C-alpha positions in Angstrom: 36.4 12.6 16.9 34.0 15.6 16.7 30.3 14.9 16.9 28.2 16.5 14.3 25.5 18.7 15.8 22.0 18.4 14.4 20.5 21.4 12.6 18.1 23.4 14.7 15.6 26.3 14.1 14.5 28.9 16.6 10.7 29.2 17.2 8.4 30.7 19.7 6.2 28.3 21.8 3.9 29.5 24.6 5.7 32.9 24.7 9.2 31.4 25.0 11.9 31.1 22.4 13.0 27.5 21.9 15.1 25.6 19.4 13.7 22.6 17.6 15.7 19.9 15.8 15.3 19.7 12.0 15.2 16.1 11.0 17.7 15.0 8.2 16.4 14.5 4.7 15.3 10.8 4.1 17.1 8.7 1.6 15.4 8.2 -1.8 14.9 4.5 -1.0 13.0 5.4 2.2 10.8 7.8 0.2 10.0 5.0 -2.3 9.1 2.5 0.4 6.9 5.1 2.1 5.1 5.9 -1.1 4.5 2.2 -1.8 3.2 1.6 1.8 0.9 4.7 1.5 -0.6 3.9 -1.9 -0.6 0.2 -2.6 -2.2 -2.7 -0.8 -0.1 -5.6 0.4 -1.8 -7.8 -2.3 -0.8 -5.3 -5.0 2.8 -5.2 -3.7 2.9 -9.1 -3.8 1.6 -9.2 -7.3 4.2 -6.6 -8.5 7.0 -8.6 -6.8 5.7 -11.8 -8.3 5.6 -10.2 -11.8 9.2 -8.9 -11.4 10.5 -12.3 -10.3 10.1 -15.7 -12.0 7.3 -16.7 -9.7 3.5 -16.9 -9.7 1.1 -15.9 -6.9 -1.3 -18.8 -7.7 -4.4 -16.6 -8.0 -5.5 -16.3 -11.6 -7.6 -13.2 -10.8 -4.4 -11.4 -9.7 -2.4 -12.4 -12.7 -3.2 -11.0 -16.1 -0.4 -12.7 -17.9 -0.7 -16.3 -19.3 1.2 -19.1 -17.7 
């Protein structure tokens, strides 16, 4: 079984030429999770999850739909 070599790129660092590894592209699901973590509070994520599921968060201020 042949091991796949990671992609690399040649750069100059402190006057020496070195090769650095290029990380693989993240999966779309990882990008979505990162965007949610970076832009929404844990409370907002909980309210969204509660809205999408047949559940209630119990805080009337967080819910704008009637029970």
